[in-house]
C-alpha positions in Angstrom: 0.0 0.0 0.0 1.2 3.5 -0.8 2.8 5.0 2.2 1.5 2.5 4.8 1.2 -1.2 4.7 -0.9 -1.5 7.8 -3.2 1.5 8.4 -5.6 1.5 11.3 -9.0 3.1 10.5 -11.8 3.6 13.0 -12.5 -0.1 13.4 -10.6 -1.8 10.6 -7.0 -2.5 9.7 -6.3 -1.9 6.0 -3.4 -4.0 4.6 -2.1 -4.2 1.1 -3.7 -7.5 0.1 -5.5 -6.1 -2.9 -8.3 -7.7 -5.0 -7.1 -11.3 -4.7 -7.1 -11.2 -0.8 -10.7 -12.5 -0.7 -11.1 -16.2 -1.5 -11.9 -17.3 -5.0 -10.4 -14.3 -6.9 -7.5 -14.4 -9.3 -5.8 -11.6 -11.2 -3.0 -10.7 -13.6 -1.3 -7.7 -15.0 0.7 -8.0 -18.2 2.5 -5.8 -20.7 0.5 -5.7 -23.9 2.3 -2.8 -25.6 -0.8 -0.6 -25.7 1.1 2.6 -25.1 4.4 2.1 -23.3 6.8 -0.6 -22.2 5.1 -1.4 -18.9 2.1 -3.4 -17.6 -1.0 -2.0 -19.3 -3.6 -4.8 -19.3 -5.2 -6.3 -16.2 -7.7 -9.2 -15.7 -9.7 -9.8 -12.6 -11.6 -13.1 -12.4 -13.9 -14.8 -9.9 -13.7 -18.6 -9.8 -17.5 -18.7 -9.3 -20.2 -16.5 -10.6 -20.4 -13.3 -8.5 -23.0 -10.7 -7.7 -21.8 -7.3 -9.0 -22.6 -3.6 -8.3 -21.4 -0.5 -10.2 -21.2 3.3 -10.1 -20.2 5.3 -13.2 -19.2 8.7 -14.4 -21.8 11.4 -14.4 -20.2 13.0 -17.5 -22.5 13.3 -20.4 -19.6 12.1 -22.6 -19.2 8.4 -21.7 -16.6 6.0 -23.0 -17.6 2.7 -24.8 -16.6 0.5 -21.8 -18.8 2.6 -19.5 -21.7 2.1 -21.8 -21.0 -1.7 -22.0 -20.7 -2.0 -18.2 -23.9 -0.1 -17.6 -25.8 -2.3 -20.0 -24.3 -5.4 -18.3 -25.4 -4.2 -14.9 -28.9 -3.5 -16.1 -29.2 -7.1 -17.4 -28.5 -8.4 -13.9 -26.5 -11.4 -14.9 -23.8 -12.8 -12.6 -20.2 -11.6 -13.2 -17.1 -13.6 -13.8 -14.5 -11.2 -14.8 -13.4 -7.6 -15.4 -10.8 -6.8 -18.1 -9.1 -3.5 -17.9 -6.6 -1.7 -20.2 -4.6 1.5 -19.6 -3.0 3.8 -22.2 -6.2 4.2 -24.3 -9.6 5.3 -22.9 -11.6 4.0 -25.9 -13.7 7.2 -25.5 -15.2 9.3 -28.4 -14.3 6.4 -30.7 -17.8 5.9 -32.2 -19.2 2.5 -33.3 -15.7 1.1 -33.6 -15.1 1.8 -29.9 -18.3 -0.1 -29.0 -17.3 -3.0 -31.1 -13.8 -3.1 -29.6 -15.2 -3.1 -26.1 -17.5 -5.9 -26.9 -14.6 -7.8 -28.6 -12.6 -7.5 -25.4 -15.5 -9.1 -23.5 -16.0 -11.9 -26.1 -12.3 -12.8 -26.1 -12.1 -12.8 -22.3 -15.2 -14.9 -22.0 -13.7 -17.4 -24.4 -10.4 -17.6 -22.5 -12.3 -18.2 -19.2 -15.1 -20.4 -20.7 -17.6 -18.0 -19.2 -20.7 -16.3 -20.7 -20.0 -13.0 -22.5 -22.6 -11.3 -20.4 -20.5 -12.1 -17.3 -17.5 -10.0 -18.5 -17.1 -6.3 -17.7 -14.7 -4.0 -19.6 -12.9 -0.9 -18.4 -10.4 1.4 -20.1 -8.3 4.4 -19.1 -5.9 6.7 -21.0 -6.0 9.0 -23.9 -9.4 10.1 -25.3 -10.2 9.9 -29.0 -7.8 7.2 -30.1 -8.9 3.7 -31.1 -7.6 0.7 -29.2 -4.8 -1.3 -30.9 -6.9 -4.4 -30.9 -4.2 -6.8 -32.1 -2.1 -5.9 -29.0 -5.2 -5.9 -26.7 -6.2 -9.3 -27.9 -2.8 -10.8 -27.4 -2.7 -9.2 -23.9 -6.0 -10.7 -22.9 -4.7 -14.2 -23.9 -1.5 -13.6 -21.9 -3.4 -12.3 -18.9 -5.8 -15.2 -18.9 -2.8 -17.6 -18.8 -1.2 -15.7 -16.0 -4.2 -15.5 -13.6 -3.3 -16.3 -10.1 -4.2 -15.7 -6.5 -1.0 -13.7 -6.2 -1.7 -11.5 -9.2 -3.4 -8.6 -7.4 -0.3 -6.4 -7.2 0.5 -6.8 -10.9 -3.1 -6.0 -11.8 -3.0 -2.8 -9.7 0.1 -1.8 -11.5 -1.4 -2.5 -14.9 -4.3 -0.1 -14.6 -2.1 3.0 -13.9 -1.7 5.9 -16.3 0.0 9.0 -14.8 -0.1 7.3 -11.4 3.3 7.1 -9.8 2.4 4.1 -7.7 -0.4 1.4 -7.5 -3.3 1.8 -5.1 -4.6 -1.3 -3.3 -5.9 -2.5 0.0 -7.7 -5.2 1.9 -9.4 -5.8 5.2 -11.1 -8.7 7.0 -13.8 -9.1 9.6 -15.8 -11.9 11.2 -19.6 -12.2 10.9 -21.5 -15.0 12.6 -18.4 -17.1 12.9 -17.4 -16.6 9.2 -14.2 -14.9 8.2 -15.0 -12.4 5.4 -12.4 -10.4 3.4 -12.7 -7.4 1.2 -10.1 -6.3 -1.3 -9.6 -3.4 -3.7 -7.5 -1.6 -6.2 -7.8 1.8 -7.7 -6.4 4.0 -10.4 -6.3 7.8 -10.3 -3.9 10.7 -10.3 -5.4 13.4 -12.5 -8.9 14.4 -13.7 -10.1 13.6 -10.2 -13.3 15.4 -9.0 -16.3 14.4 -6.9 -19.4 12.9 -8.6 -17.0 10.1 -9.8 -13.7 11.3 -10.8 -10.0 9.6 -14.3 -10.9 7.1 -11.6 -11.2 3.3 -11.7 -12.0 1.3 -8.6 -12.4 -2.5 -8.3 -13.6 -4.1 -5.1 -13.9 -7.8 -4.3 -15.3 -9.8 -1.4 -15.8 -13.4 -0.6 -19.0 -12.6 1.3 -22.4 -13.7 0.1 -24.4 -10.5 -0.5 -27.7 -9.8 -2.3 -27.3 -7.8 -5.5 -29.4 -4.8 -4.4 -27.7 -4.9 -1.0 -24.3 -4.8 -2.6 -25.3 -1.9 -4.7 -26.5 -0.1 -1.6 -23.1 -0.7 0.1 -21.2 0.6 -3.0 -23.3 3.7 -3.4 -22.8 4.7 0.2 -19.0 3.9 0.2 -18.4 5.8 -3.0 -20.4 8.8 -1.6 -18.3 8.9 1.5 -14.9 8.5 -0.2 -14.4 8.9 -4.0 -17.2 11.5 -4.3 -15.5 13.5 -1.6 -12.2 13.4 -3.4 -10.7 16.2 -5.6 -7.3 16.6 -7.2 -8.0 19.1 -10.0 -11.8 19.6 -10.4 -12.0 17.7 -13.7 -14.3 14.8 -14.3 -13.5 12.0 -16.7 -15.4 10.0 -19.4 -14.4 6.6 -18.0 -14.9 6.7 -14.2 -16.1 3.3 -13.0 -16.4 1.5 -9.7 -17.3 -2.2 -9.7 -17.8 -4.4 -6.6 -17.9 -8.2 -7.0 -19.1 -10.6 -4.3 -18.7 -14.3 -4.9 -19.9 -15.9 -1.6 -16.8 -18.1 -1.2 -16.8 -17.3 2.6 -19.9 -19.5 3.0 -21.8 -17.0 5.2 -25.5 -16.6 5.3 -26.3 -13.9 2.7 -25.9 -10.4 4.2 -29.0 -8.2 4.0 -29.8 -4.7 5.0 -30.9 -4.4 8.6 -29.8 -7.9 9.6 -26.9 -9.1 11.7 -23.5 -8.2 10.4 -24.8 -5.9 7.7 -23.6 -2.6 9.2 -20.1 -4.0 10.0 -19.7 -5.2 6.4 -20.8 -1.9 5.0 -18.4 -0.1 7.4 -15.5 -2.3 6.2 -16.3 -1.4 2.6 -16.4 2.3 3.5 -13.1 2.1 5.4 -11.4 0.4 2.4 -12.8 3.0 -0.1 -11.7 5.8 2.2 -8.1 4.5 2.2 -8.0 4.0 -1.5 -9.3 7.6 -1.9 -6.5 8.8 0.3 -4.0 7.0 -1.8 -5.3 8.7 -4.9 -5.1 12.1 -3.3 -1.7 11.4 -2.0 -0.6 10.5 -5.6 -2.4 13.5 -7.3 -0.5 14.7 -10.4 2.4 16.8 -9.1 1.0 16.7 -5.6 3.3 17.1 -2.6 0.7 17.2 0.2 -2.5 15.4 1.2 -5.0 17.8 2.7 -8.3 17.0 4.5 -10.7 19.9 4.4 -13.4 19.7 7.2 -16.3 22.2 7.4 -18.6 22.3 10.3 -21.1 24.7 11.8 -22.8 25.3 8.5 -26.5 26.1 8.1 -27.0 22.7 6.4 -25.1 19.7 5.1 -25.4 21.1 1.6 -23.9 24.5 2.7 -21.0 22.7 4.3 -20.5 20.7 1.1 -20.5 23.9 -1.0 -17.7 25.4 1.2 -15.6 22.2 1.3 -15.8 21.8 -2.5 -15.0 25.4 -3.2 -11.9 25.4 -0.9 -10.7 22.0 -2.2 -10.9 23.1 -5.8 -9.5 26.6 -5.5 -6.3 26.9 -7.4 -5.3 29.9 -5.3 -5.7 27.8 -2.1 -4.0 24.7 -3.6 -1.0 26.6 -4.8 -0.6 28.3 -1.4 -0.5 24.9 0.2 2.2 23.9 -2.2 4.2 27.0 -1.2 3.5 26.3 2.5 2.0 29.8 2.6 -0.6 30.0 5.4 -2.7 32.4 3.3 -6.1 31.8 5.1 -7.5 34.8 3.2 -7.8 32.6 0.1 -9.7 30.0 2.1 -12.2 32.6 3.4 -12.5 34.0 -0.1 -13.3 30.6 -1.6 -15.9 30.0 1.2 -17.5 33.3 0.3 -18.1 32.5 -3.3 -19.2 28.9 -2.6 -22.9 29.8 -2.6 -23.3 28.9 1.1 -24.9 31.5 3.4 -22.9 32.5 6.5 -21.7 35.5 8.4 -18.0 36.1 7.6 -17.6 37.8 11.0 -18.3 34.5 12.8 -16.0 32.2 10.8 -13.1 30.3 12.4 -10.2 28.7 10.5 -7.7 26.3 12.0 -4.8 24.2 10.7 -4.3 20.9 12.6 -6.2 22.5 15.4 -4.2 25.7 15.5 -6.7 28.6 15.1 -5.5 31.2 12.6 -8.9 33.0 12.3 -11.6 33.6 14.9 -14.6 35.7 14.3 -13.5 36.4 10.8 -10.3 38.0 12.0 -6.7 36.8 12.5 -5.9 35.5 15.9 -2.4 36.8 15.9 -0.9 33.3 15.8 2.8 33.3 14.6 2.7 32.6 10.9 5.8 30.5 11.3 3.8 27.9 13.4 1.3 27.7 10.6 4.0 27.4 8.0 5.5 24.4 9.9 2.2 22.6 9.5 1.9 23.4 5.8 5.4 22.0 5.2 4.1 18.6 6.4 3.1 15.9 3.8 -0.4 15.7 5.4 -2.5 18.2 7.4 -6.1 19.1 8.1 -7.8 22.4 7.4 -10.8 23.1 9.7 -13.5 25.7 8.9 -16.2 26.5 11.4 -19.0 28.8 10.0 -20.9 29.0 13.3 -24.1 29.1 11.4 -25.7 25.7 12.3 -24.9 22.0 12.6 -24.1 21.1 9.0 -20.7 19.4 8.4 -18.8 17.9 5.4 -15.3 16.8 4.6 -13.2 16.5 1.4 -9.9 14.8 0.7 -7.7 16.8 -1.7 -4.1 17.8 -2.3 -2.0 20.8 -3.3 -1.2 21.9 -6.8 2.4 22.4 -8.1 4.1 23.4 -11.3 4.6 19.6 -12.0 0.8 19.3 -12.6 1.1 21.7 -15.5 4.1 19.9 -17.0 2.4 16.5 -16.7 -0.8 17.7 -18.4 0.9 19.8 -21.1 2.3 16.5 -22.4 -0.4 14.0 -21.6 -4.1 13.7 -22.3 -6.4 11.4 -20.2 
């Protein structure tokens, strides 16, 4: 796991087991030569038919794989595999793109001797360029032959684009005497913004869960993690989160409101929260992970408006990069967020050190604030003193490296 191989959350320990940590899942990551000499095609397979849930980009422009996955999900058939390529988004590629996505599913199904309807397809990379299908097809055959219970790390590496490191995690819990494991991997560094962000997330579990119930878990987990994540305010054409549950743990099926349900959902939320943090920590050109917490708003919606405005402000993000405790930019962003509040009541603190009280500076030594902003991680707390609404965002700073990366690379 990026930065920490054994992170304690509120109730769960997140380790770096990845998508093959749960029983009955195999994965592989291979070098297909789609764009560069590195792993660029991943395959994730369940040994048994699995229930699957999905959340997708809200962008009106949607890539061919997203359209295919949404159609598969609507059909409601069990899932057996997800095939993912990096280096080419297969977006804005017309009828050819749709055919190519379906061809990826057909070939994968043939390799696994599974129904075509059970194969999901995801792509990430440059928009508007057709897939090099000869290389993709060869890569799928290679990946199918390489599938193993130890292949999760290679698969996490194969889905990266501008990422500098893979993102993965796993956690376990016991419900009614059954040991249940959840695993995950994610891809994302740029074009990251709430309402699904270029973001791919793949979750697995050996728990038995009903389809509608699994969708409920995923919706909530995404809402509390990836949809509260922002690197640069841009949304992608390919964002996809898929969650497979194959029941290999042998537990009684988990249902909303029944024993064990809340703990399972909380485990999924903890895993997604850690994957989101890994994405923010690896934001394109980022040097700092920042959690923005807003409280005391007139409503939850007002708190969200402020948190999003501050997290996406380039003036704020560049000041973080320069370790400049310029809280005036924070207050300014809150002011144009659309939320109603009295500026003369606002408090702003960095890691608990109050820089602003009642809308005015506290006189705190700027050097103390600068010391906090020089750290690789810190929290910014904004209290509007207008109500009980609260909201948090996970984000990062913005450096000149972000411009260099995106001047030379399209996602």
